[in-house]
TIPADREN-924555 format. One record per residue (C-alpha): residue in three letters; z, y, x. Coordinates in nm, 4 decimals. Each point is the difference from the previous one (the first is absolute). Example, Ala and Ser with C-alpha at 12.3 -4.5 7.8 and 13.67 -1.06 7.14 Angstrom:
2
+------+----------+----------+----------+
! rest !        w !        v !        u !
+------+----------+----------+----------+
!  ALA !   0.7800 !  -0.4500 !   1.2300 !
!  SER !  -0.0660 !   0.3440 !   0.1370 !
+------+----------+----------+----------+
***
This chain:
420
+------+----------+----------+----------+
! rest !        w !        v !        u !
+------+----------+----------+----------+
!  MET !  -5.5285 !  -4.8506 !  -0.1644 !
!  SER !   0.0349 !   0.3741 !  -0.0503 !
!  GLY !  -0.0582 !  -0.0478 !  -0.3717 !
!  SER !   0.2842 !  -0.2518 !  -0.0266 !
!  ILE !   0.2353 !   0.2329 !   0.1867 !
!  HIS !  -0.0983 !   0.2832 !  -0.2295 !
!  GLN !   0.0803 !  -0.2170 !  -0.3008 !
!  LEU !   0.3501 !  -0.0705 !   0.1369 !
!  LYS !   0.0939 !   0.3689 !   0.0111 !
!  PRO !   0.2401 !   0.0955 !  -0.2816 !
!  PRO !  -0.1414 !   0.2428 !  -0.2538 !
!  PRO !   0.1207 !   0.3606 !   0.0383 !
!  LEU !   0.2957 !   0.1044 !  -0.2118 !
!  ASP !  -0.0633 !   0.2396 !  -0.2851 !
!  SER !   0.2514 !   0.2790 !  -0.0654 !
!  SER !   0.2038 !  -0.1963 !  -0.2567 !
!  GLU !   0.0259 !  -0.3041 !   0.2282 !
!  PHE !   0.0937 !   0.2205 !   0.2959 !
!  LYS !   0.2775 !   0.1689 !  -0.1994 !
!  ALA !   0.1293 !  -0.3340 !  -0.1276 !
!  ARG !   0.0184 !  -0.1400 !   0.3521 !
!  TYR !   0.1196 !   0.3053 !   0.1944 !
!  GLY !   0.1059 !   0.2719 !  -0.2458 !
!  TYR !   0.3125 !   0.0834 !  -0.1960 !
!  PRO !   0.0300 !  -0.2206 !  -0.3120 !
!  ALA !  -0.0953 !   0.1750 !  -0.3216 !
!  ASP !   0.2473 !   0.0515 !  -0.2844 !
!  VAL !   0.3085 !  -0.1075 !   0.1983 !
!  PRO !   0.3146 !   0.0775 !  -0.2045 !
!  GLY !   0.3045 !   0.1670 !   0.1535 !
!  ARG !   0.0108 !   0.2080 !   0.3172 !
!  ASP !  -0.3147 !   0.1013 !   0.1812 !
!  LEU !   0.0623 !  -0.1584 !   0.3384 !
!  ARG !  -0.2549 !   0.2331 !   0.1566 !
!  PHE !   0.2442 !   0.2870 !  -0.0550 !
!  ASP !   0.2798 !  -0.2026 !   0.1621 !
!  PHE !  -0.2321 !  -0.0841 !   0.2889 !
!  MET !  -0.0667 !   0.3726 !   0.0446 !
!  ARG !   0.3724 !   0.0791 !  -0.0108 !
!  GLY !   0.0612 !  -0.2656 !   0.2646 !
!  PHE !  -0.2639 !   0.1622 !   0.2190 !
!  ALA !   0.1754 !   0.3326 !  -0.0614 !
!  MET !   0.3304 !  -0.1485 !   0.1167 !
!  LEU !  -0.1571 !  -0.1055 !   0.3302 !
!  SER !  -0.1248 !   0.3554 !   0.0374 !
!  VAL !   0.3474 !   0.1405 !  -0.0762 !
!  VAL !   0.1590 !  -0.2140 !   0.2713 !
!  ALA !  -0.2699 !   0.1033 !   0.2488 !
!  ALA !   0.0603 !   0.3668 !  -0.0813 !
!  HIS !   0.3757 !  -0.0226 !   0.0584 !
!  PHE !  -0.0107 !  -0.2388 !   0.2951 !
!  GLU !  -0.0543 !   0.2778 !   0.2497 !
!  ALA !  -0.1278 !  -0.2128 !   0.2841 !
!  PHE !  -0.3701 !  -0.0370 !   0.0682 !
!  SER !  -0.1459 !  -0.3429 !  -0.0791 !
!  TRP !  -0.3420 !  -0.1413 !  -0.0788 !
!  PHE !   0.0719 !   0.0550 !  -0.3689 !
!  ASN !  -0.0073 !   0.3759 !   0.0534 !
!  PHE !  -0.3781 !  -0.0298 !   0.0206 !
!  ILE !   0.0095 !  -0.1082 !  -0.3655 !
!  PHE !   0.2824 !   0.1930 !  -0.1600 !
!  TRP !   0.0127 !   0.3362 !   0.1788 !
!  GLU !  -0.2735 !   0.1648 !  -0.2060 !
!  ARG !  -0.2787 !  -0.2025 !   0.1570 !
!  LEU !  -0.1378 !  -0.1654 !  -0.3143 !
!  GLY !  -0.0447 !   0.3489 !  -0.1371 !
!  ILE !   0.2343 !   0.2938 !  -0.0441 !
!  VAL !   0.2419 !  -0.2049 !  -0.2089 !
!  SER !   0.3708 !  -0.0453 !   0.0723 !
!  ALA !   0.2607 !  -0.2606 !  -0.0831 !
!  ALA !   0.1669 !   0.2460 !  -0.2379 !
!  GLU !  -0.3137 !   0.0409 !  -0.2110 !
!  MET !  -0.0499 !  -0.3751 !  -0.0105 !
!  PHE !   0.3582 !  -0.0485 !  -0.1199 !
!  VAL !  -0.0115 !   0.2686 !  -0.2704 !
!  ILE !  -0.3420 !  -0.0956 !  -0.1364 !
!  ALA !   0.0602 !  -0.3744 !   0.0039 !
!  SER !   0.3310 !   0.0547 !  -0.1804 !
!  GLY !  -0.1689 !   0.2193 !  -0.2619 !
!  LEU !  -0.2693 !  -0.2605 !  -0.0613 !
!  VAL !   0.2535 !  -0.2779 !  -0.0525 !
!  LEU !   0.2242 !   0.2092 !  -0.2243 !
!  GLY !  -0.2943 !   0.1054 !  -0.2137 !
!  LEU !  -0.1148 !  -0.3582 !  -0.0445 !
!  VAL !   0.3469 !  -0.1399 !  -0.0704 !
!  ASN !   0.1104 !   0.2748 !  -0.2365 !
!  ARG !  -0.3199 !  -0.0220 !  -0.2060 !
!  ARG !   0.1103 !  -0.3492 !  -0.0958 !
!  VAL !   0.3602 !   0.1065 !  -0.0603 !
!  VAL !  -0.1090 !   0.2904 !  -0.2207 !
!  GLU !  -0.2301 !  -0.2225 !  -0.2064 !
!  LYS !   0.2558 !  -0.2774 !  -0.0363 !
!  ASP !   0.3339 !   0.1815 !  -0.0315 !
!  GLY !  -0.0945 !   0.3621 !  -0.0627 !
!  LEU !   0.0174 !   0.3211 !   0.2012 !
!  ASP !   0.3738 !   0.0453 !  -0.0559 !
!  GLN !   0.0811 !  -0.3346 !   0.1582 !
!  ALA !  -0.2359 !   0.0674 !   0.2905 !
!  SER !   0.1673 !   0.3369 !   0.0573 !
!  VAL !   0.3480 !  -0.1538 !  -0.0034 !
!  ARG !  -0.1063 !  -0.2585 !   0.2582 !
!  LEU !  -0.1528 !   0.2684 !   0.2196 !
!  LEU !   0.3099 !   0.2213 !  -0.0115 !
!  ARG !   0.2185 !  -0.2996 !   0.0857 !
!  ARG !  -0.2288 !  -0.0606 !   0.2941 !
!  VAL !   0.0390 !   0.3627 !   0.1042 !
!  PHE !   0.3779 !  -0.0404 !   0.0056 !
!  VAL !  -0.0181 !  -0.3246 !   0.1988 !
!  LEU !  -0.2268 !   0.1558 !   0.2634 !
!  TYR !   0.2044 !   0.3211 !   0.0127 !
!  ARG !   0.3163 !  -0.2039 !   0.0540 !
!  ALA !  -0.1661 !  -0.2009 !   0.2765 !
!  GLN !  -0.1235 !   0.3183 !   0.1693 !
!  VAL !   0.3435 !   0.1640 !  -0.0135 !
!  VAL !   0.1732 !  -0.3106 !   0.1328 !
!  ALA !  -0.2518 !  -0.0282 !   0.2855 !
!  ILE !   0.0562 !   0.3635 !   0.1018 !
!  LEU !   0.3794 !  -0.0338 !  -0.0203 !
!  LEU !  -0.0122 !  -0.3136 !   0.2158 !
!  VAL !  -0.2046 !   0.1814 !   0.2631 !
!  ILE !   0.2503 !   0.2875 !   0.0039 !
!  PHE !   0.2956 !  -0.2388 !   0.0206 !
!  ILE !  -0.1541 !  -0.1987 !   0.2867 !
!  SER !  -0.0798 !   0.3219 !   0.1850 !
!  TRP !   0.3652 !   0.1017 !  -0.0325 !
!  LEU !   0.1167 !  -0.3309 !   0.1498 !
!  LYS !  -0.2314 !   0.0461 !   0.3017 !
!  ILE !  -0.0119 !  -0.3787 !   0.0471 !
!  ILE !  -0.3779 !  -0.0039 !   0.0294 !
!  ASP !  -0.2579 !   0.2685 !   0.0636 !
!  VAL !  -0.1653 !   0.0972 !  -0.3285 !
!  THR !  -0.1823 !   0.3059 !   0.1304 !
!  ALA !  -0.3336 !  -0.1422 !  -0.1112 !
!  VAL !   0.1086 !   0.0195 !  -0.3647 !
!  THR !   0.2271 !   0.3052 !   0.0085 !
!  THR !  -0.2539 !   0.2327 !   0.1605 !
!  PHE !  -0.3708 !   0.0665 !  -0.0092 !
!  THR !  -0.1691 !   0.0835 !   0.3279 !
!  ASP !  -0.3378 !   0.1659 !   0.0254 !
!  ARG !  -0.1060 !  -0.1823 !   0.3171 !
!  PHE !  -0.2853 !   0.2330 !   0.0845 !
!  ALA !   0.2044 !   0.3177 !  -0.0507 !
!  ASP !   0.3139 !  -0.1652 !   0.1448 !
!  VAL !   0.2118 !   0.1386 !  -0.2844 !
!  SER !   0.2643 !  -0.1993 !  -0.1891 !
!  TYR !   0.1353 !   0.0636 !  -0.3492 !
!  ARG !   0.3334 !  -0.1319 !  -0.1268 !
!  LEU !  -0.0407 !  -0.1839 !  -0.3304 !
!  ILE !   0.3628 !  -0.0677 !  -0.0905 !
!  PRO !   0.2815 !   0.2501 !  -0.0529 !
!  SER !   0.1886 !   0.1435 !   0.2938 !
!  GLU !   0.3224 !  -0.1839 !   0.0794 !
!  GLU !   0.1815 !   0.3308 !  -0.0224 !
!  ALA !  -0.0892 !   0.0373 !  -0.3684 !
!  SER !   0.2673 !  -0.0918 !  -0.2551 !
!  TRP !  -0.0188 !  -0.3380 !  -0.1701 !
!  ALA !  -0.0718 !   0.1710 !  -0.3323 !
!  THR !  -0.2927 !   0.1905 !   0.1492 !
!  GLN !  -0.1413 !  -0.3137 !   0.1601 !
!  LEU !   0.0373 !  -0.2021 !  -0.3197 !
!  GLY !  -0.1644 !   0.2748 !  -0.2035 !
!  LEU !  -0.2980 !   0.0148 !   0.2355 !
!  VAL !  -0.0413 !  -0.3756 !  -0.0261 !
!  LEU !   0.0287 !  -0.0149 !  -0.3796 !
!  LEU !  -0.2601 !   0.2757 !  -0.0337 !
!  LEU !  -0.2261 !  -0.1804 !   0.2512 !
!  ARG !  -0.0025 !   0.3113 !   0.2163 !
!  VAL !   0.0480 !  -0.2148 !   0.3099 !
!  SER !  -0.1717 !  -0.3266 !   0.0799 !
!  PRO !  -0.1366 !  -0.2003 !   0.2955 !
!  HIS !  -0.3721 !   0.0722 !   0.0245 !
!  GLN !  -0.0902 !  -0.3697 !  -0.0198 !
!  ILE !   0.1184 !  -0.0189 !  -0.3629 !
!  GLN !  -0.0700 !   0.3544 !  -0.1200 !
!  ILE !  -0.3031 !  -0.1104 !  -0.1972 !
!  LEU !   0.2311 !  -0.2128 !  -0.2149 !
!  SER !   0.1572 !   0.3256 !  -0.1220 !
!  LEU !  -0.3470 !   0.1203 !  -0.0988 !
!  TYR !  -0.0573 !  -0.3282 !  -0.1809 !
!  ILE !   0.3294 !   0.0363 !  -0.1893 !
!  VAL !  -0.1012 !   0.3446 !  -0.1278 !
!  LEU !  -0.3487 !  -0.1198 !  -0.0963 !
!  LEU !   0.1464 !  -0.3022 !  -0.1756 !
!  ALA !   0.2318 !   0.2280 !  -0.1993 !
!  LEU !  -0.3078 !   0.1906 !  -0.1229 !
!  THR !  -0.1900 !  -0.3176 !  -0.0871 !
!  PRO !   0.1233 !  -0.0398 !  -0.3622 !
!  PHE !  -0.1554 !   0.3371 !  -0.0875 !
!  ALA !  -0.3204 !  -0.1004 !   0.1813 !
!  LEU !  -0.0117 !  -0.3287 !  -0.1944 !
!  TRP !   0.0479 !   0.1900 !  -0.3261 !
!  MET !  -0.3066 !   0.2091 !   0.0817 !
!  LEU !  -0.2053 !  -0.2994 !   0.1100 !
!  ARG !   0.0996 !  -0.1986 !  -0.3074 !
!  ARG !  -0.1358 !   0.2821 !  -0.2164 !
!  ARG !  -0.3022 !   0.0408 !   0.2269 !
!  LEU !   0.0738 !   0.3667 !   0.0651 !
!  PHE !  -0.2231 !  -0.0089 !   0.3052 !
!  GLY !  -0.0821 !   0.3698 !   0.0004 !
!  ALA !   0.3648 !   0.1064 !   0.0079 !
!  TYR !   0.0953 !  -0.2831 !   0.2364 !
!  PHE !  -0.2497 !   0.0826 !   0.2721 !
!  THR !   0.0244 !   0.3757 !  -0.0504 !
!  LEU !   0.3746 !  -0.0089 !   0.0626 !
!  SER !  -0.0439 !  -0.2192 !   0.3073 !
!  TRP !  -0.2712 !   0.2177 !   0.1543 !
!  MET !   0.1800 !   0.3247 !  -0.0870 !
!  ALA !   0.3060 !  -0.1303 !   0.1829 !
!  TYR !  -0.2144 !  -0.1079 !   0.2949 !
!  PHE !  -0.1691 !   0.3381 !   0.0423 !
!  ALA !   0.3316 !   0.1812 !  -0.0505 !
!  GLY !   0.1392 !  -0.2046 !   0.2884 !
!  VAL !  -0.3024 !   0.0418 !   0.2257 !
!  LEU !  -0.0292 !   0.3747 !  -0.0591 !
!  GLY !   0.3748 !   0.0600 !   0.0172 !
!  SER !   0.2170 !   0.0474 !   0.3076 !
!  ALA !   0.0087 !  -0.3008 !   0.2291 !
!  ASP !   0.3726 !   0.0483 !   0.0597 !
!  HIS !   0.1024 !   0.0267 !  -0.3649 !
!  ILE !   0.1786 !  -0.2987 !  -0.1482 !
!  TYR !   0.0685 !  -0.0162 !  -0.3732 !
!  LEU !   0.2766 !  -0.2587 !  -0.0297 !
!  GLY !   0.1729 !   0.0631 !   0.3307 !
!  MET !  -0.0483 !  -0.3656 !   0.0962 !
!  GLN !  -0.0744 !  -0.1126 !   0.3543 !
!  PHE !  -0.3175 !  -0.1860 !  -0.0912 !
!  GLU !  -0.1751 !   0.3174 !  -0.1153 !
!  TYR !  -0.0675 !   0.1146 !   0.3556 !
!  ALA !  -0.2118 !  -0.3081 !   0.0718 !
!  PHE !  -0.1152 !  -0.0831 !  -0.3538 !
!  PRO !  -0.0092 !   0.3158 !  -0.2167 !
!  LEU !   0.0566 !  -0.1126 !  -0.3577 !
!  LEU !  -0.2606 !   0.2247 !  -0.1620 !
!  ILE !  -0.2691 !  -0.1255 !   0.2373 !
!  TRP !   0.0876 !  -0.3662 !   0.0399 !
!  GLN !   0.0407 !  -0.0647 !  -0.3711 !
!  ILE !  -0.3779 !  -0.0004 !  -0.0267 !
!  PHE !  -0.0249 !  -0.3339 !   0.1822 !
!  TYR !   0.2589 !  -0.1672 !  -0.2202 !
!  PHE !  -0.1035 !   0.1250 !  -0.3434 !
!  HIS !  -0.3696 !  -0.0695 !   0.0535 !
!  ALA !   0.0857 !  -0.3513 !   0.1209 !
!  LEU !   0.2319 !  -0.0448 !  -0.2988 !
!  CYS !  -0.2851 !   0.0896 !  -0.2361 !
!  ILE !  -0.2401 !  -0.2394 !   0.1724 !
!  GLY !   0.2517 !  -0.2822 !  -0.0181 !
!  PHE !   0.0776 !   0.0756 !  -0.3661 !
!  PHE !  -0.3680 !  -0.0059 !  -0.0987 !
!  LYS !  -0.1081 !  -0.2705 !   0.2431 !
!  ASP !  -0.1523 !  -0.2166 !  -0.2725 !
!  GLU !  -0.2066 !   0.2850 !  -0.1420 !
!  ILE !  -0.1186 !   0.1055 !   0.3453 !
!  SER !  -0.0918 !  -0.3598 !   0.0847 !
!  GLU !  -0.2009 !  -0.0212 !  -0.3219 !
!  ARG !  -0.1949 !   0.3142 !   0.0917 !
!  LEU !  -0.0730 !  -0.1379 !   0.3451 !
!  LYS !  -0.1537 !  -0.3140 !  -0.1458 !
!  VAL !  -0.3124 !   0.2113 !  -0.0489 !
!  ALA !  -0.1962 !  -0.0776 !   0.3173 !
!  THR !  -0.1462 !   0.3480 !   0.0513 !
!  THR !   0.3408 !   0.1665 !  -0.0349 !
!  ARG !   0.1674 !  -0.2509 !   0.2302 !
!  HIS !  -0.2696 !   0.0242 !   0.2661 !
!  PHE !   0.0100 !   0.3791 !  -0.0079 !
!  VAL !   0.3800 !   0.0163 !   0.0366 !
!  LEU !   0.0080 !  -0.2586 !   0.2780 !
!  GLY !  -0.2994 !   0.1494 !   0.1803 !
!  VAL !   0.1491 !   0.3492 !   0.0056 !
!  SER !   0.3477 !  -0.1285 !   0.0883 !
!  PHE !  -0.1086 !  -0.2204 !   0.2897 !
!  SER !  -0.2294 !   0.2725 !   0.1357 !
!  LEU !   0.2771 !   0.2609 !  -0.0064 !
!  ALA !   0.2565 !  -0.2437 !   0.1380 !
!  PHE !  -0.2315 !  -0.0770 !   0.2916 !
!  GLY !  -0.0444 !   0.3714 !   0.0664 !
!  PHE !   0.3764 !   0.0585 !   0.0003 !
!  PHE !   0.0424 !  -0.3046 !   0.2250 !
!  ILE !  -0.2400 !   0.1500 !   0.2526 !
!  PHE !   0.1816 !   0.3345 !  -0.0216 !
!  ALA !   0.3314 !  -0.1769 !   0.0685 !
!  GLN !  -0.1465 !  -0.1491 !   0.3191 !
!  THR !  -0.0609 !   0.3515 !   0.1383 !
!  THR !   0.3756 !   0.0697 !   0.0092 !
!  PRO !   0.1181 !   0.1874 !   0.3106 !
!  ASN !   0.3444 !  -0.1639 !  -0.0337 !
!  PRO !   0.1059 !  -0.0550 !   0.3638 !
!  SER !   0.1934 !  -0.3111 !  -0.1009 !
!  PHE !  -0.3303 !  -0.1849 !  -0.0224 !
!  PRO !  -0.2109 !  -0.0830 !   0.3062 !
!  THR !  -0.3285 !   0.1822 !   0.0538 !
!  TRP !  -0.2034 !  -0.3182 !  -0.0443 !
!  SER !   0.1260 !  -0.0328 !  -0.3611 !
!  ARG !  -0.1167 !   0.3486 !  -0.1071 !
!  LEU !  -0.3501 !   0.1131 !  -0.0913 !
!  PRO !  -0.1092 !   0.3225 !   0.1771 !
!  LEU !  -0.1735 !   0.1439 !  -0.3082 !
!  LEU !   0.2325 !   0.3003 !  -0.0316 !
!  ASN !   0.1897 !   0.1873 !   0.2662 !
!  ASP !   0.3762 !   0.0326 !  -0.0328 !
!  ASP !  -0.0084 !   0.3511 !  -0.1466 !
!  GLN !  -0.2600 !  -0.0933 !  -0.2624 !
!  PHE !   0.1955 !  -0.3054 !  -0.1134 !
!  ARG !   0.3296 !   0.1877 !  -0.0186 !
!  ALA !  -0.1568 !   0.2879 !  -0.1930 !
!  ILE !  -0.1306 !  -0.2427 !  -0.2635 !
!  TYR !   0.3145 !  -0.2131 !  -0.0021 !
!  ASP !   0.2435 !   0.2920 !  -0.0235 !
!  THR !  -0.1977 !   0.1519 !  -0.2881 !
!  TYR !  -0.0637 !  -0.3081 !  -0.2150 !
!  PHE !   0.1853 !  -0.3061 !   0.1277 !
!  VAL !   0.3627 !   0.0876 !   0.0808 !
!  LYS !   0.2151 !  -0.2717 !  -0.1573 !
!  SER !   0.2662 !   0.2304 !  -0.1442 !
!  ARG !  -0.2609 !   0.2265 !  -0.1650 !
!  PRO !  -0.3076 !  -0.2191 !  -0.0562 !
!  GLY !  -0.3162 !   0.1883 !  -0.0899 !
!  LEU !  -0.2739 !  -0.1278 !  -0.2284 !
!  PRO !  -0.1828 !  -0.1882 !   0.2815 !
!  ARG !   0.3151 !  -0.1984 !   0.0743 !
!  LEU !   0.0462 !  -0.0739 !  -0.3694 !
!  ILE !  -0.3574 !  -0.1296 !  -0.0114 !
!  ASN !   0.0559 !  -0.2073 !   0.3131 !
!  VAL !   0.3098 !  -0.1632 !  -0.1490 !
!  THR !  -0.1810 !  -0.0652 !  -0.3297 !
!  VAL !  -0.3052 !  -0.1696 !   0.1492 !
!  PHE !   0.2196 !  -0.1976 !   0.2407 !
!  PHE !   0.1828 !  -0.1609 !  -0.2911 !
!  ILE !  -0.3194 !  -0.0559 !  -0.1984 !
!  CYS !  -0.1566 !  -0.1781 !   0.2968 !
!  LEU !   0.3127 !  -0.2038 !   0.0708 !
!  TYR !   0.0225 !  -0.1063 !  -0.3647 !
!  ALA !  -0.3696 !  -0.0884 !  -0.0044 !
!  VAL !   0.0303 !  -0.2127 !   0.3140 !
!  LEU !   0.2987 !  -0.1808 !  -0.1517 !
!  THR !  -0.1931 !  -0.0527 !  -0.3234 !
!  TYR !  -0.3096 !  -0.1525 !   0.1611 !
!  PHE !   0.1708 !  -0.1928 !   0.2831 !
!  TRP !   0.3362 !  -0.0811 !  -0.1549 !
!  GLN !   0.0028 !  -0.3749 !   0.0637 !
!  PRO !  -0.0507 !   0.0099 !   0.3793 !
!  LEU !   0.2178 !   0.3111 !   0.0416 !
!  ARG !   0.2819 !  -0.1535 !  -0.1987 !
!  ARG !  -0.0108 !  -0.3143 !   0.2113 !
!  LEU !  -0.0095 !   0.2068 !   0.3183 !
!  LEU !   0.2558 !   0.2731 !  -0.0736 !
!  GLY !   0.1264 !  -0.0426 !  -0.3553 !
!  TRP !   0.2979 !  -0.2100 !   0.1111 !
!  LEU !   0.1201 !   0.3088 !   0.1933 !
!  PHE !  -0.1191 !   0.3013 !  -0.1969 !
!  ILE !   0.0748 !  -0.1162 !  -0.3559 !
!  PRO !   0.3733 !  -0.0817 !   0.0485 !
!  LEU !   0.0521 !   0.3255 !   0.1919 !
!  GLY !  -0.1839 !   0.1879 !  -0.2742 !
!  GLU !   0.1916 !  -0.1619 !  -0.2845 !
!  ALA !   0.3298 !   0.1015 !   0.1647 !
!  SER !  -0.1266 !   0.3245 !   0.1511 !
!  LEU !   0.3094 !   0.2118 !  -0.0704 !
!  TYR !   0.2251 !  -0.2676 !   0.1495 !
!  VAL !  -0.2282 !  -0.0177 !   0.3038 !
!  PHE !   0.0032 !   0.3782 !   0.0256 !
!  LEU !   0.3802 !   0.0161 !   0.0102 !
!  MET !   0.0390 !  -0.2946 !   0.2370 !
!  HIS !  -0.2596 !   0.1301 !   0.2458 !
!  PHE !   0.2247 !   0.3044 !   0.0364 !
!  VAL !   0.2834 !  -0.2259 !   0.1166 !
!  LEU !  -0.2251 !  -0.1793 !   0.2478 !
!  ILE !  -0.1262 !   0.3280 !   0.1473 !
!  ALA !   0.3615 !   0.0991 !   0.0694 !
!  PHE !   0.0485 !  -0.3265 !   0.1890 !
!  VAL !  -0.3176 !   0.0503 !   0.2036 !
!  ASP !   0.1383 !   0.3383 !   0.1035 !
!  GLN !   0.2702 !  -0.1857 !   0.1924 !
!  LEU !  -0.2600 !  -0.1242 !   0.2480 !
!  PRO !   0.0023 !   0.2154 !   0.3149 !
!  THR !  -0.2707 !   0.2733 !   0.0208 !
!  TYR !  -0.1373 !  -0.0638 !  -0.3506 !
!  PHE !  -0.0761 !   0.3110 !  -0.2073 !
!  ASP !   0.0704 !   0.2236 !   0.3009 !
!  ALA !  -0.3516 !   0.1258 !   0.0765 !
!  VAL !  -0.3387 !   0.0709 !  -0.1504 !
!  PRO !  -0.1534 !  -0.3390 !  -0.0881 !
!  SER !  -0.3328 !  -0.0370 !   0.1768 !
!  PHE !  -0.2359 !  -0.2676 !   0.1228 !
!  GLY !   0.0093 !   0.1276 !   0.3572 !
!  ALA !   0.3782 !  -0.0271 !   0.0198 !
!  VAL !   0.0104 !  -0.3636 !  -0.1117 !
!  TRP !  -0.3148 !  -0.1485 !   0.1515 !
!  PRO !  -0.0335 !  -0.2733 !   0.1227 !
!  VAL !   0.3339 !  -0.1776 !  -0.0598 !
!  MET !   0.2168 !   0.1807 !  -0.2536 !
!  ILE !  -0.2702 !   0.0226 !  -0.2642 !
!  TRP !   0.0211 !  -0.3778 !  -0.0350 !
!  VAL !   0.3811 !   0.0169 !  -0.0135 !
!  ASN !  -0.0169 !   0.2699 !  -0.2682 !
!  THR !  -0.2552 !  -0.2005 !  -0.1954 !
!  PHE !   0.2272 !  -0.3046 !   0.0130 !
!  ILE !   0.2974 !   0.2060 !  -0.1234 !
!  TYR !  -0.2094 !   0.1395 !  -0.2857 !
!  ILE !  -0.1120 !  -0.3501 !  -0.1028 !
!  ALA !   0.3630 !  -0.1148 !   0.0237 !
!  LEU !   0.1086 !   0.2812 !  -0.2333 !
!  ILE !  -0.2623 !  -0.1024 !  -0.2559 !
!  ALA !   0.0981 !  -0.3661 !   0.0356 !
!  ILE !   0.3682 !   0.0817 !  -0.0553 !
!  LEU !  -0.0848 !   0.2031 !  -0.3113 !
!  TRP !  -0.2130 !  -0.2870 !  -0.1313 !
!  LEU !   0.2823 !  -0.2493 !   0.0614 !
!  LEU !   0.2515 !   0.2275 !  -0.1716 !
!  VAL !  -0.2280 !   0.0095 !  -0.3047 !
!  ARG !  -0.0762 !  -0.3707 !   0.0226 !
!  TYR !   0.3687 !  -0.0919 !  -0.0116 !
!  ARG !   0.0950 !   0.2850 !  -0.2358 !
!  VAL !   0.2695 !   0.1382 !   0.2299 !
!  LEU !   0.2222 !   0.2492 !  -0.1888 !
!  PHE !  -0.2453 !   0.0073 !  -0.2907 !
!  ALA !   0.2958 !   0.0333 !  -0.2367 !
!  ILE !   0.1055 !   0.3261 !   0.1711 !
!  ILE !  -0.3121 !   0.1688 !   0.1361 !
!  PRO !  -0.2625 !   0.1112 !  -0.2584 !
!  ARG !  -0.3478 !  -0.1503 !   0.0180 !
+------+----------+----------+----------+
***
């Protein structure tokens, strides 16, 4: 009897059969949907970062999967996609055509950013609704607020000039200004990549990074609002490295077909990612309950390490490594388990990722509406303040925001006006 049962067991899958059944299809033309999936995940993280009310999703997106933020996910995922897409444009139509398309894109995004800022200023003048959540930035722990739009006493010419130079901006969309500047520099980066000037390419990027890290923390080079949170010289390193990886994705994939190389890269990446994950669980952040934190480091030890190497605005090398291995591991998981993950979450993540800039701009509008709810965004978000009832309410509101964004994409609302 046992022998007959043993004979009925299906034979184990070899690696090729496993990949065919569960993995990402090989040699698929067009967009790499894994990149769009990652951008969709980044959009969920962006909404969680700007929805300043504690929900169950904070345990995922508030630097608990590692010391990785929504901003890094957005910048890197965008760089990967642009590298991949523009490789094909360069090979098909030439570098000049790719550059023209990129500069047109820069203008479209710049125009959208300026219009969004002007609308916020205009609505704040009307005083019909409270837009404090998007016109100011409040450091909840220090209880200090910063005005992010021009003073009403300033002349219209002064206010318009500040807007056109991107010297004022709601903090929820400041990273779009960074993206506009990086996109404007992309044609030169593509020229270098096309000619495989890797030495000059990476030397320039790392020289800029170290100049930013070693320079004054308060110095801004372009006078733009985003530079306080995302210093250009430092944050460019995420984008341009991702751009290179996306541009040479096929060559990198070919190298990783060698089993020893692939196993080494994945082994090191998953080991480091696990270590950073454990470090993230030792956070002393009072917003999280004690039961969700590992007592491996005391508060002073964690803060000393974090403030030296992991501050988001001035990321040190350990944070750069954490971000790198996080994306390698995420891409690997999507590669090996694409079929079940696409069925489970692809319907949500891929559309949001394909229209990530549209989602980014529309989430800003939704956050302003949430601010109309009484008591929202008025205190430090924490588990203790919302348990046991409001955390479920906040979680429902967060899910509703994501659902609305998905529906807006699904039915292409204002697609002709708002860039995607």
